[in-house]
C-alpha positions as CSV (number, residue, x, y, z in Angstrom):
1,M,69.2,118.5,54.9
2,D,68.6,118.9,58.6
3,R,67.8,115.3,59.0
4,E,71.1,114.2,57.3
5,A,73.0,116.6,59.6
6,A,71.3,115.1,62.6
7,V,72.2,111.6,61.5
8,I,75.8,112.5,60.9
9,K,75.9,114.3,64.2
10,S,74.5,111.3,66.1
11,E,77.0,109.0,64.3
12,M,79.9,111.3,65.3
13,S,78.7,111.3,68.9
14,Q,78.4,107.5,68.9
15,T,81.9,107.2,67.4
16,R,83.3,109.6,69.9
17,A,81.7,107.7,72.8
18,D,83.1,104.4,71.4
19,L,86.6,105.9,71.1
20,D,86.4,107.3,74.6
21,R,85.4,103.9,76.0
22,K,88.2,102.2,74.1
23,L,90.7,104.8,75.3
24,S,89.7,104.3,78.9
25,K,90.1,100.5,78.6
26,L,93.6,101.0,77.1
27,E,94.6,103.3,79.9
28,T,93.4,100.8,82.5
29,R,95.4,98.0,80.8
30,A,98.4,100.3,80.6
31,K,98.2,100.9,84.3
32,E,98.0,97.2,85.0
33,M,101.1,96.5,82.9
34,T,103.4,98.9,84.6
35,P,106.5,97.3,86.2
36,G,105.2,98.1,89.7
37,A,101.8,96.6,89.2
38,Y,103.5,93.4,87.7
39,V,105.8,93.1,90.8
40,R,102.9,93.6,93.2
41,R,101.0,90.8,91.4
42,H,103.8,88.3,91.2
43,M,106.1,88.9,94.1
44,P,105.6,86.9,97.3
45,E,103.7,88.6,100.0
46,Y,105.5,87.1,102.9
47,P,109.1,87.7,104.0
48,W,109.7,84.0,104.5
49,E,108.7,83.3,100.9
50,Q,111.2,85.9,99.7
51,A,113.8,84.3,101.9
52,I,113.1,80.8,100.5
53,G,113.2,82.3,97.0
54,T,116.5,84.0,97.6
55,A,118.0,80.8,99.1
56,L,116.9,78.7,96.1
57,L,118.3,81.3,93.7
58,A,121.6,81.3,95.5
59,V,121.8,77.5,95.5
60,G,120.9,77.3,91.9
61,G,123.5,79.9,91.0
62,W,126.1,78.1,92.9
63,M,125.2,74.8,91.2
64,A,125.3,76.4,87.8
65,W,128.7,78.0,88.5
66,R,130.1,74.6,89.6
67,H,128.8,73.0,86.4
68,Y,130.2,75.8,84.3
69,R,133.6,75.6,86.0
70,A,133.7,71.8,85.7
71,A,132.9,72.0,82.0
72,A,135.6,74.6,81.3
């Protein structure tokens, strides 16, 4: 009887350790997927890259607006 209890206890400990490990991995992934972390990974690091991106966005928006107005 004691041996069975010891086996069950060791299995419970192993399961608990596995669940803790999985939980910590999920928490780490959740932190990586926050909006702030996403922006830090994908936004340009240099101001001139942001300026070029803004200019391209403005030109693209202007061209789309012209096309929309011409089609209407």
